N, C-alpha and C positions, 0 to 999 in steps of 0.2 A: 577349337576348343575353349569354352569360359567355364571356370570350377565353380563358381559360388553353387552353392545349396538349391536348385530348383527339381524341381516335379510335377506332377499330374494330377494324382492322386495319392491320399496317405490311408496307413492300416490305421486303427483305432479300437482292432480288437488285440488279442496279445503279443506285441511285438518283440524281436530277433531279443531283447534282453528278456524276454521272458525265462529263455531260456536260461539264461545266468541270475536269476530271483527276482529279479526287476520286476516290481509291477507293471503293466502295461500304461500307457505316457500316450496321453493325446495331444494335439499339436492346439495351440490354444490359437485362436481368429487372429487376422491382423486388424491392428489397431481403427480404429475411427479414426478419424478427425477430431471429432470433437475431444476423443482423449492422448493423442498426439500435441493438438495446444496445450493440453492441462499437465502432461506428461512433467518429471521434475528432470528428469534430460533426455535430450532426441539423438537416437542413430536411424540413420538412414543408409539403403543400399542404392549404389547409384549405378545406369547402365541402362540399355536397352539393349534388346527386350526383356522384362525380370515379371512379365505380369505373373508369373508361375512358378516364380523364385520362393523357394521352402524354407530363404537366409528369417524372414521375420517369425515363422514358426519356433527356428531351431535358438531365436538366438531370444527373440520374448518367453520360450519358456525356461530359461535362465535368468532372465531378468525381473521377471515375476514369481524366482526363485529367491532368489535375494534382497530382494525389495521388498517394502510394504507395497502391497496391493487395492488397487480402490479408483475411483472416478467422482468424479461430479456428482455429487447423487447419493454414493454410496455413506454407510453411518460414522466409519470413522473418518470420511474426506483426505484420507489419505489419498497420493500420487506413485506410480510408481513409472520406473524409464518407459518408455517404447523406441521398437526400433520397428521402421515402416518401408516403403522402397517410394522411391524416385524417379519414374523412369526421365533417361537423360542419355540424349543423345550425342550431347556434344560439349566442350568445357568452356566453348562461352554464353551456353542458354543460363541466362542470371539468377533464375534461382539456386544454382547452384554454387555460386559465390555468396551470395545474402543468404543464404544456410548456414555454409561454412566458415563464412567470416563476420555474418551483422546477429544469425540468431545466437543470443548470450547463452539460450540453451541448450545450442549443441554441441555435445558433446565424442562423437565418431561417424564412422562410414565402414559400412565395406562400397568394393571400387571394383566392377566389374567390365567387360568389354560395351561397348568399342573406347573408354575412358582409360584405362590399366595404364599405356605408357603416354601420351597427350598429358596427363594430371602431373608428369613429371618434367615438362618443358620451359614451366616456369614457374620459381620458386621466389619466395617475400611476397610482401604487399599485395601485390596486384593478382599474386595465383592461387589456390585454393590452398596449396601446402607452404611450409615455412620453410622445411629441411628437409633431408632423408636418412632415414637411418641405414644403417651399413649393407641392407641386404636389398633396399628401395635403390641403392647405387651403385650394386653389382649386379643388377639386375635389369635397372634401368624402369621398372615395370612396378605399378603399385596398385597393390590391392586392397591396404586399410588407410583408412584414416584418423591418429586419436589426435582431441586437443585436449594437452596437455598446463601445467599450470608452469607461466615464463612473469614469472616477479608480482606485476599487479594485474598483469594483463593473463594472454592464451598465446599457444603455442600448436598449429598445426604442421605435427610427425609426419610421415608417408616411409611407410613400410612396406613388409612384401613376406605375407603368411601362406604362401601358394608354398613357396619350398617348403617351410616347414611343416606345411599339410604334410610332402613327400615324403622329408624327410622321419617324422614322426612316425607316420604310419608303417615305416620299414622299420623304426626301432622299438615302437613297439610289440610289431610279429616279431622281431628278432629275440625280444623280451618272453612272450609268450611260447618260442619255442624252447628257449633256453629255460622255461621253467622258472624265470626269475616268481621273489613274492609278490614284490610291487610292479606294474607291468609296466609302469611310467621311470623306472629306476634309467632306462640308457637316456629318459627326456631329460633330464634334472638328478644328477649324479649325488648332489647334496653331501660333500664334501668338505663343509665349511670355508672353498674357498671357487675361484671360479672354476667351474670345468667341464668339458667338453668331451662326451661317449665318441671312440672315430673306429672305423674300421682298424685291427691291427695289423706292422708289420710283416714278411715275410724275413730269415731268416737269414737274408742275403741285406736287408732294410728294403726293403721292396713296396711301397706302398700296392697294395690290390688291385687290381681295374675292376670295372665297370663297363658294360655297353645302358644306351639308351634310343631308341627307335622314336622320332618324334624331331620336330623341327618350331620351331616359331617362340610365343612367351612362354608358352605350356613348358620348352625345351628348356628355356633359359631358368624357370625356374630349378628344373630338374637337376640340370650342370650343375645347379649353385649347392641347391642339397648335398645330391654328391660326394662333390668336390672338399665340402663341412663332413661330411662323414667319413674322409682322409684317404679316399679311392683316386684311383692316377694310374694312367690314362684313363681316359675317358674316351669310349668308342660310339660315334654318333653313326646311328642308320638312316637311313630318308630316301625318298623317291626324288627330291627336288634340291641336285645340287648346292644349287642359288643360296637357298633357304637355309644350311647348310650351311654354307660357307659366311653365313651374313651370322650365324650361332658361333662359329668359326672366328670371327674376323671382332666380335664385339667383346668375347672373354680374351683375345690376344694372347702374351703371354701369360697370361694369371694363370692360367689353366691349361692342360694336356690334351687337346681332342683332338681325335684323330678319325675325320669319317673313313666308313667304308662303302663300296661301291660296288665290290667283284669278290669274289669268290678269291678269286689271286690275293689281295692287297688282306681280306679274312687270311690268306694261307700267310701271308708273309708274318703279321701280327703273332700268330698261333707258333706262329719260329721264333719272335721272338721272348714267347711266357715258356713253350718251354726249353729256352735255354736260359731260364732265369735270367734275361735280361728285363721284362718286365715284367709284374706281378700277375698270377693265376687272377680268373674274371669269378666276384667275389656279391652281383649286389648285380641288378638292371633296373630300369623305368620304359614304360613302357607310357608313350603320349601320342597315339595317331586310332582314330575312330575304328569300329570293330567289321569297316567296309571286306569282299573278300578283295584279295589285288587285282587286276583287271591288266593295267599295262607295266610291261618288259620288269621298268624302274621298282612297281610295286612291288613284283613276286620278286626280285630282289632282295628288298626291307624283310621278308616275309624267309629264303633260302638263309640268310645271313643269319637269322635272329634264332632260328630255327638249330643251327651250326651252335652257337654260339650257348646252346638249351639244354645239348649234346654234347656237349665238350666234360668230361670228367670235375668229379670237385678237389681236387689235387691241395687246393689251402687248408683243406677240413685237418690233415693229416699232418700236417707239416710244419715246424719249428718257427719262433715269431722273436724276435730283435728287437728290443726297447726302445720306445718310442721316442724320436726327437721332441724336444720341448721347446717352444719359440713364445716369446710374448711374455705375459701377463696368466692364461691362459693354460692349467693345465690339461693334456691331452692323454685320455683313458682308455684301456686296451679293451677294445667290444669282446666282449667271448664267443666267438662263430658258433653260429647253429650248426643243428644237423643240416640243415637245409637251408640252400641260398636264396634269399630274399629276392623275387621279381615283384615290383607291383606295375600294375595296367592301372595307372590316373583314365582308360576307358571303364566305365559303366552302365555302358546301357550296348548289350544284354551286361547281365550283375556277372557273369560264366563267361568271359574273349575267347576267341580263338585260341587267342597267345597266351593267354593264361593256363586256360586249362593243358596247351602242352607244356609249359613250364612245368606242371602239376605232373604231368606225365614221365618228364624227364629228374625227376628227386629237387624238383627249387621250389620251395616254402613260396604259393601266391598268397597275394595281398591285395583285394580288392581296391577300384579307384574307390570306393566309398570310403572306404576308412583316409585317405588322404581327404577325401571333403571334408568329412566332421574333424579330423585336425585340425583344418588351416579354420576354421569357426572357433572352436574352440581356443586356439591361440590369438586370435581378436576377442574373443570374452575376454581370457584372462587381461589382457590390456588394457582393454574399457573399464574391466572393474577394477584393478590397481592402478589406475590413473584418475574415479572417482571418486577414490577411499582418499585421494592425495588431495584435493581439491576439498574434502570434508573438513580434513586435517590441515587445512589451512597452509601449504605447501607452496612457496613460490617458486619452486623449481624442483621434476621430475623425471626419470627415464624410466619408459612404461614395457623399452624392449625385453627385458629382463626378466621379465611377469611372462614373457609369451611362453614361458615352456615348464611354467610353478603350475603343475597337472597333481589331481588332485587335491587330499586335507589338506597340504602342503601350500597351496596354493589359495588366490582369489574368491577363486567362484564354490570350491571343494569337494568330493570326490561322488557323494550321491547323486550331485547338482551336472557333473559332468554326465555320469552313466545315464540318466535319464535324457541325455539331449542328446548320446550316443544312440538308446536305441528308437529314438523317435524319429532320425532320420533313415537305419537299417529297416525299418521299419514299414517306410517310404513303399510302396505295391511300384511303382514307375519316374522313377526319377530320370532326368532330360538332361 
């Protein structure tokens, strides 16, 4: 599954945001080659196939909103940045290296399949990335490249915002469920210190658990996202035992991952949760296509997911222990919502069978489109903040913290972010 923004049609009438008091938003056209050549900064999406990607519409809407608009021939003679598609099947294609390393106006890129893992293989001048962020290292997948100041030159940082798409979609859903005045509160606590919201711990000090359906690169991003939200153990449900083991082996001892492949295994873990040895399940993420299960292994995945959905929400009525504090980052307890969040990364159809079953059992349903939007916004914030750093003549800059700087406190602003959100929500057929 590939989670860049892509679609086969868009609505130019009143989008979903109209119900939120926002005006209808139309998608900007893909930049022409002349416009790309004349742009102030160049952003790309590398991958294949990407011909139907909506990422240029999404990103250009924001770029055109926060930068001067104009192309050769316009009266003002001003030029804004452009985001465009560059079909790339392999990291060995010369244009990838040439655009990233040799074009002085290259400012950043989205990276999708089949390049997400391949771009991490070679770091330094011979590759397209100089270093990986913490998330890039943890997942060994990159969906974002950022050109940052490095002395008199530039440094290419590779990071992963797929995990932020997952985490932010869940945290926004919880904030809405909790009727927070600032829906981005749990993304960016704004406490004057480095801080992060995580799920609370039960009275015995045990973290709450989570389960993830799927495997592969998306599962890795989900594991990292869920673990960053303070949930453990994480149960893995998937039809392929070898794929699941590969995820377990990737994270090793850093995350408590527990594959489940039978009702008996589920019941053993359920007994541990009932005894208090393990915290109750408080969150879940789905990362499989919405196809009807055919094989016995596929049917077992759905059987186990339904078992989890049917569990009572015990955590909501429990007392909570004080969170342990480690390192420089302050951990803040997330107020548990009235309904447990279930994010289904699959967004075709919008209402998947798993999403419908979770809602039926009293869970908080969060659609995959929300995660798709959040990962794109995280990219845009880092790119916007880095562009400003170049304009200010900085010789070093860390873009990663700006991924969570949402709304008017961030480099893009709430109105523009909501316009981009409405644009994607209004798309009729997202692939």
